[in-house]
N, C-alpha and C positions, 0 to 999 in steps of 0.2 A: 566380331568374332562369337564365336559358338561358345554363347557359357550356361548354357544348358545341362549338359554334365558335369558340366561343376556344382552343381547339387547335389548331386551322385555321392555315397560315400563309397570308396575305393581301398582296397587289399593289393599290398604286395612283397615277396619275400626283400630286408632289406640284407640283407646275406647271402651269402651262393647254397645252399640244403649240401650236406653230406662231407661240406671241405673243413668242419671243425668239432667243435660239442654242441653249439647253439646255431642255431635259425632263429632269426628275430623276420617277426612275419607284422609289418605295417600298416596303422587299418588309418585312414583321417575320413573326416566329412560329418555332415549334418546329426548321422544314425549312427555313428561309432558305437555309444556306452550303450545304445538298444541292440546292437548286434552282438556285442560282447554278451551281455545278458542272456540272448537266446543259445550260442556258440560254448557257451562258458560258465561253467560252474565254479561260483566261490564258495574257499570256507566260510567266510565273513562278507555279508551283503553284497552291493550287485558294484555293479561298476558304473552304473545310474545314480548312487549314492558318493560314491569315495570322492575322496574330496581329493585338487589337482596334484599332478609331481607326487604321488603314492605309487605304488608296488602291492600289487595285489598278488593272492597265490591260490590255485584253483585246477580244475580237470576240464578236458576234455574228453567228453563223450563219444563210443560211436553210438549205430543206433540200434543198438543188440543191447545201449546199455552198463556196456565192457569200457572201460579207461583207455583211449587215444594217449594220452599224453598229461603230463604233468606240468602245470604253463604260469610264469611267471607275468605278468600285464601290467607294461610300466602306463599311469594315467599321467598324459597333458589336455587339461581346459586350453578354452580359445580365449581370449586371443593366446597366449603363451606355450605355443607349439614351433614343427618347424614351418608348420603351412600354414599357422592364423585360423586354423580351425579345431573345434572337439579330437586329437587322437588320442591311439595307443599303439603300444604296441607289442607283441605278445614274442618271448622269450618259452622258445621249446626244443626240442633233443633235434638232434641237426640231421635227422632224419628226411630224404628222400618223398617215403609214404606220408611221412606224421606232414611235414610241410604241405603238401600236394592237398593231404584228406583236410585239414585244418582250413586252406584255402577255401575246395569246394564248403565246405560249411558255415563256412564266412557268407561266398557267396548264396551259395542258399536261402541267409539267412536274410537277405537283402543289400548285399554291398556288391562291385564286379570289378572285376580282376585294372590294376590300373595300367594306363598307358605307358609307354618308357617315359622317365622325366616329370610325371603329372602331380608327382608330388610337390618338387622343385616348381614346379608352373605354377600350381596352388598356390604356394610365396611370395612368388613373385603377385600377381595377380590378385595379392591379399595384401599387400602391401607390406610385407615380413623383410623384403632385400629388392634393389635393382634387377636392371634384367643384366647389366655387365658379374653382379656381385654372384646371380644364377648362373650366368656361365662359370664363372667361378668355382664354383661345386663340381662340375665336372672336370677339371684342372685338379683338383686338391685331391678328387677319386683316381686321377688316371697320372698322379705325377710320378714321377718313376727316376727323381735325387734328389739331395735337401732342396740343392737350391730351386726347382723346379714347385716343390712343395712351401719353401720360405713365401714363393714367388705369389704363388696360386691362393696359400691363407693370409695374404695383405689384403691382395683382391679381395677374397672376402669378408674382411673383415671394412671394407668400404674408402682403406685408404683410397683406390683411384677412382671409384667412384667423385670422394670429398672433394678430387682435382676438377672434377667435371663441374661438378654445383659452383665452381666457383667461375669456373668457366661463366659457365649458363647463367649465375646471378647478374656477373656481370655483362654478360651481351642484353640480359632484360632493361639496363641500368638505361644500355645505350638508346635498345626501342623505345622505353618509356620516356626519354628526351624531347627520343623524336617525333615519337605520336602528339605528345603535347604537342610541340611544334604546327604538326598535321591539323589537330582540333581548331586551331586558331590560325591560320594558313591565311582568312579574308581579311582578320588586320590585322598584317604581316610582324606579330611578333618573332623573335629571336627568342627563343626559351635555352636552344639548348646550345652548351658552355664546349665550343668546336677545337677548345684546344684538351675540355676532358675527354672529348668523345679523342679526339685522334689517342688522346692520352691512353687509356681504357682502349683501345683495337689493334698499335703495338702491344698492350702487355697481352691480349687475349693469343695473340698471333705470336707471341715469342713463346707464350705455355703451350701452345698448338703444334708449335713446331720440336718444340719438348717433347711430349711426348710421341711424336711420329718416329723424332731419330731415336725413340729408344727402341723402338719397335722389332728391330735386328738382332739386338740384344734380350729382350724379351721370347722373343722369336726362336732363338739360340737354345737358349735356358730351359722355353719349355720339350726344343723337338729334337736338341743337339747342334753342341757346337762344331759344326763341319770342315773334318780334319780330312783336304783329300794327299792321299800318300803317291806320290809320284816319280817317277824316272826310267830310266834303260830299261829294253826288255831284260831279266834275266839278272836284274838288281837286287832284289830279295824283298819286291815289296809286298808280295803275297803272305811271304812266310813274318813277315813284319805285323800284319794284320791277323796272322794267325795263331803269332806269339801275345797281343795286345788282350787280343778279347778272348786264349786261353781256351778254342776249340779251331777245327780241321775247318774252317771254314771257307775258303780258296782253295785252289788245286792248287799247289807246289810240284813243277816238274822245271828238268832240265834245258826242254826244250821253247825258244823264245820265242814268244808270241802266244802265251797260255794264254792271260788274260786278256779276254776280246770284248768285254764292259765291265762295269762299274759294279764292286760289291760294297755291300755299303753291315758295319757293324758297330754296333753301340755298347758304352764301358765308361764306365761309374770311376770318377779321378779323385778324390779329398769333395767326392760330393755334388761334383757339377759332371752332367753328361756329355761326352764328348762321341759325336757321330764319325768315326772313320768308314773313306769312303778310297778303297785299293781298284786302282786306277788300271790300263792297258798301260804297258811298256811304250814309251815315246820312240817312236824311228820311222824312219821312211819306208814306208812297204806299197807294192805291188799291190798286197791281199783286201779285196777290198771290204771285208767286213772286217778285218785286222786294223781297216782305211776310217771307218766309223768309229772301232774303238778309242781309235785315237783320239780323233777327235770330240770325242764324248770328253772324253779327257782331259785336255789344254776347254771345254765347256764347267768342269767341274772347277780345275784349280781356276776359275775365274766367281764361280762363287764361294769358296773355302771362306773361312776365317782366318786357318793355318793351313797351308801348306808346306807336309814334312816333302822334303827332298831327297831322295834315297839313293847314294852313290856307293858303288863297287869298289870299296878300296884296291882290290888286287887289277879292273881295268890302269889304260894308261889313262895318264895325267891330259894329254890332248880328249881323253873321249870326255870325263869328266868336266873336266873344264865345259866343255863345247853345254854337257849337258846340264848344268848348272845357269848356264849364263842364258841357256832356251829356258828354262823355267821359268826363273827371278824376272825374266822381260816380259813375262804374260800375268805377271801377280800387279797386284798396286800398295806399295809399301805402305802405303801411307794407312792403311785397312785393312793390312792384310800381314799376318804372321807367316817367317818364312827361316824355316829350322832345316838343318842342313845335316843327312846322319850319314855317316863316312860307312858302311856296312859291311858285313862280315871280315872282322877284325880277327876274327878265330880264325883264316885261312893264310893271314899272315906268318911269315917263320919268326922265329922270338926276340931274334935280334932287329928287326924293323923296328926304327921308332914314328910308331902312325901321326901322331902332333905333328910332324915335320911334312906329312904327304899333303897333296893336294892344296898348297897354299893359296891357290889361284882364285879361290873361294874366297879369300876374305880384298880380295880385289871388285869386288860388287857393289851395287851402290845400294844397294837392300841390307840393313841394318840384320845383319848374320846370324846365330846362334849356328852353333857345331858341336855335334854331338857325336863320338865313337860310336859306336855299336857290336853287336852280333843279334841281329834276330834270332840266328840258330840255339845260342845255345843260353840267352836270355841276359847277357853281358850287354850294360848302359842304357836298359830302359827304365830302369829305377829314376835314372835321372833324364830319362823322355820323360816320363812323368810331374815330375816334377817340373819341369821347364815349359809343359803341357798347363799345369795348373796353375804357373804363374801370370800365364798369356790372359788369363780370366780374372786377377787380383784385381788391378782394376776397372772393372769392370763392376765391385762388388757392389749392391745395392742396400740403405736405408728400408727397417720395413715405412716409414712414410714414405716411401720414393713409391711416384707412379710408371709403371710400367708395362708398356700394350704387348700381348700377347697376343690379339686376336685380330683377324685379318679384315675382319667384319667392323671394328671399329677404329684400324690404320685407316679405311676406304671412309670412311664415315669421318674418321679427323683430316683426312686430305678436301674430303667434299665442304667442309664447313671452312677451313682454310681457302679455300676458291672460291665462295662470297667474298669472304673478310677482305682478301684481294681484289677483289671488283669494287667493294664497298670504300677500300681508298683509296683506290683511282679514283672515284666517282667524289668521293668529296673533296678531291684536289681539284675536280670540273665543274664545278655548280650545277654537281646535278639536283632536282628535285628531293626533298625530305620521304617523300612518298617509296620513290626507288632507293634509299637509301635504306628505310627499313623495309623494305623487298628483303634487301640483301642478309639484309641482320633475321628475318626473320628466316629463310632459308638456312644461315646458320646452326641456327637454333634446332632448327629439324635436325637435319645433321646431328647435332649433337643426342638430339632425343630419341633419335634410335641406339644408338649405344647402350642407352641408360633407360632404357623402357618407354619412354613420357612418349616417342610416340612407335607404334607397331602395330603388327597385323596378323592373325591369325594364323596365314603362312609364315610367316616373318618366325612366329613362338614356334613354330609345330617341324620346322627346318633344324630352329635350336633346338631345343630339346629329346629329338629324336634321335640324338646321339647320345642321349643318356641312359645310362640303365635300369633296367624297369624299378627297382624301389626306393628311385629315387626324384 
């Protein structure tokens, strides 16, 4: 890891200039206060003499001596700052010109422009947070629902890290017992309690499996619960997507097969992000392009957490039964929720009782919800949103829960599990302690990749490259 650049003092806007009344420019590094005193004329004293956690008023001058802007400067002294270094935040007016001029003056005085994620990267290097917490910073910034923000804040506070540290400590305890025996191997002394080792191993494996199992849920909170809108051509799927999103996202016509590819739109319902996927109409066709669209529709059905089977109530019961059966047989009732939507109720005659239509759906093996709707008029959509929200109620989490949302973390956990399962098998086969210890070292290594105990400059670069500049 090249640490030379971390001796620099860096500066960048922490807010977007021109989007509000105030822009905040962040400064961090060993020369922070020296640079501030060169750029800001304070009404009283200097930044170098200022007490920590105070705010100072001053002016920033142009080269001709005129006032560029009046500013407030927040002072943070190491190690009690976001980065763990001497830091400051300059609050100025949100003019793009003012912000760029202040940054130019700071750089002329000895600072350099920060790279993407460099403030958080320094916080990690200086021990203010581990790598999983640093990644949670980006999740907090990009959170687009209350559920995703709740989860990201929980991880930022270290709840997830604390669970990993417990696993790490248990693996170290196992390693120390085996390493002690290795030191006295010639004396044929056995220090390790095999029963205790097995108990610790089972406990660690159970916790790793629990974390791995949480990934599907965590990924849905972060990126949206996938909801596939499926059905035959002209059932009203695209109209439903438009009604749910409140926008004309999908083309709606009376021509069968208008939608030939999947189209996605996200909607927040009761604080939960849902990702609705409009699919091509399900039917047999000779059109090669439409065939590809139908094939993709079936793939989306398999991956969705919730499937909305859109049925045209004006079609024959035979057609609708075939449509429901086709969709129901392609999903997993244990892991996917099927909701059947009898659409186009607005086109039925007033004297028709829609509640007795298409009763064949009740014979499906799935635990099926049925809702009568009109995507065109909006009838039944409030009930649909309520049902969708209810599908996630059993998946709520407490602030102390550890939920995996990151594919990198999931892969590392799977790697740790692989070595621990090998260790479990080896323990029952009389394998030498040095091989057992190696499995433990590899498992610890995998967990260290998550927390940042094991890292490379390339890994950090890949992670922090996705951050905004001022973080």
